[in-house]
C-alpha positions, 0 to 999 in steps of 0.5 A, a space after each residue: 384659754 384665759 377666762 375674761 373675768 377682769 374688766 380692767 385694761 390690763 394696765 399696771 397699778 402704777 399707771 393709775 397715778 401718773 408721774 408727778 408734775 415737774 416743779 419749777 426748780 426741776 431744771 436747776 441742774 441739767 447734768 444731775 439726776 432728775 426726780 419729781 423734786 428736780 436734782 434733789 430726788 424725793 427729799 425735795 430742795 434744801 431748806 435754804 432754797 425753799 426759804 429763798 423762794 418763799 421770801 421771793 414770793 413774799 417780797 413787796 414790789 418796791 422797785 415798780 412802786 418807787 418808780 411810780 411814786 416818782 412819776 406821780 410826784 414829779 408829774 403832779 408838780 409839772 401839771 400844777 404849773 400848767 394849771 396855775 390859777 385854775 386849780 388849788 396849788 399843791 401843799 403838804 396835804 396834797 403830797 400826803 394824798 399822792 403818797 397814800 395813793 401810791 404807797 398802798 400799791 405795795 400791797 397790790 399783790 397780797 391785798 389787791 382789793 384793799 390797794 385799789 380801793 385805798 388808792 381810788 379813795 385817795 385820788 377822789 379826795 385829791 380831786 375833791 380838794 381841788 388839786 391839779 389833774 395829773 398822774 394821780 390817775 396812773 396810781 388808780 390805773 395800776 391798782 385796778 390793773 392788779 385787781 383785775 389780773 388777780 381775779 377781783 374784777 368786781 372790786 376793780 370796776 367798783 373802785 374805778 367807777 367810784 373815782 369816775 362818779 366822784 369826779 362827775 359829781 364834783 365837776 357838775 354839782 358839788 363844785 360850788 362848795 369845793 375848792 378852788 373858789 370861783 370854780 365853774 362847771 366842767 364841760 360835759 365833753 370832758 367826761 368823754 375823755 374820762 370815760 375813755 380813760 376808764 374803758 382803756 384801763 379796764 380793757 387792758 386789764 381784762 386783756 392781760 387777765 384773759 391772756 394769763 388764763 389762756 397761758 395757764 390753760 395751755 400749761 395745764 394741757 401740756 402737763 396733762 398731755 405729758 402725763 397721758 403720754 407717760 401713762 400710755 408708755 407705761 401701758 405699752 411697756 406692761 403689754 410688751 413685758 406681759 407678752 414676752 414673759 407669759 409666752 416664755 414662762 409658759 414654755 419653761 413651765 411645760 418643759 420643767 414638768 416634762 423634765 421632772 417627769 422623765 428625769 429618772 426614766 428618760 434622762 436624755 429627754 429630760 436633758 432636751 427639756 432643760 435645753 429648751 428651758 435654757 433657750 426660752 429663758 435666754 430669748 426672754 431675757 434678751 427681749 426683756 432687756 431690749 424693752 427695758 433699754 428704751 427706759 434707760 436710754 430714751 430716744 436711742 434706737 433699739 439694738 435689735 429690730 422689733 419682732 414681726 410676723 417674719 419670726 413666726 417660725 420661731 414661735 412654731 418651734 417654741 410651741 413644738 418644744 412645749 408639745 403643741 403642733 402649729 400649722 401656719 397658712 398664708 393667704 395673699 401677698 405680703 406687702 409693706 407692713 408698718 412696724 407697729 402693725 407687724 409687732 401687734 400681729 406677732 404679739 397677738 399670735 404669740 399670746 393666742 398660742 400661749 393661751 392654747 399651751 396653758 389653757 387648752 387640752 388640744 395639742 394642735 393649733 392653726 394660724 391663718 394670716 391673710 393679707 388684703 387691701 389695706 388690712 391684715 387678718 389673723 385667725 388662731 384656732 384650737 380644738 379644745 377642750 379647756 383644761 382645768 389647770 390654771 383656769 380663771 386667769 387674770 384676763 390680761 392677755 385678752 385685754 392686751 390683745 384688745 388694746 393692741 388692736 384698738 391702738 391701731 384702729 383694728 378689731 378683735 374677736 375672741 371666744 369659744 367655737 360651737 364644736 368646743 374649740 376656741 378662736 381668736 380673730 383679729 383684723 389690723 389696718 396697714 395704715 394706722 393713725 400713728 403710722 405704725 409706730 409701736 411706741 405710740 398709742 391712743 388712750 385705751 379708755 377712749 378707743 376701747 369702745 371702737 373694738 368689737 369685743 366678743 370675748 367670752 369665758 371658755 366653758 
């Protein structure tokens, strides 16, 4: 029986890294080959496309800024007519301040802090010069919005607070020395409208920022889930390939030794050994091809059904060809067994018999299958003792058994018996969380703690 010297889960080295995340251009050519860099493979997209994307990211927001500037200029002219005689008329200096408050917003994506402070400062000077109230506040709102969404919340609040505090000082204390002449203090009720305007800007910006963070979190979670599913699929494939190849190659190894030993003295027996090797290798190739077909044509139904406990007679025949006599006992009545549970039970029995062939001096093994209410119980015994040949295996077989049982919510025990033999005992539920789907499994790292593992080294 394999020694349990490896504490890993038996996953291949490739499972440690995971697939690279799909790049934004991965969908550019639906019909072309897909790699981590989209249809261009590992070399990445061509230079002209990369340069185009960089130029697009560096492009200034001209359309929205020009539209905002037109609204501010036209709206301020309309507001000046409505406030004629109350505020100072618009002149060249006022137009320059409005232009600065809007033009600096071209930098709101690259330098949001600079944009919001310059826009707020221009608006404050505009109000302090006695010019009409109007859409100049819209420029400050856009700058504050961009700064908050970019993550510079303190800078945005400070800039908006600067405008509000400056307006408060100018309308209640400094109005005597500021234009227009003869101006009086503004009513305090007006400040409620200004405060509501500030709160509305900040609230809208914070709402958008929170939503963007939620979208980013959801995208990261989807990417992590996709990576986890890919890792689990690779782990499942590794288990399948290990179980198929380990069993068949063990039979081939034993029969090759028999053929070599009897090649001269008993050619007929050597011929039988070669026939067994041919049959075992053909079956192994068929199962490997079935496993790999799921990679080449994902989503297609397998051409052959997954093996289950109904194929135990084939295992018994293969073990007999390797010189191992196997007796099978069944208790209870077999009912509906989910495909995932059936496959896991078959692979556990297969791996246990493979370990007997490879690591036990016993030429007999006993398999007992018990069908109970909601569970199927397996017990595989051999009388030992352990042989020295190929002792100290990697432990992947036992790890694979544990992972199969854990993925279905079952338990497994493997260890030496008091009389020198070895026993594998497994209990699998007939109704798993994944409804018995052999392709689905839970993260082995999180479920391994639920498995009762008494695996020990064989003496």
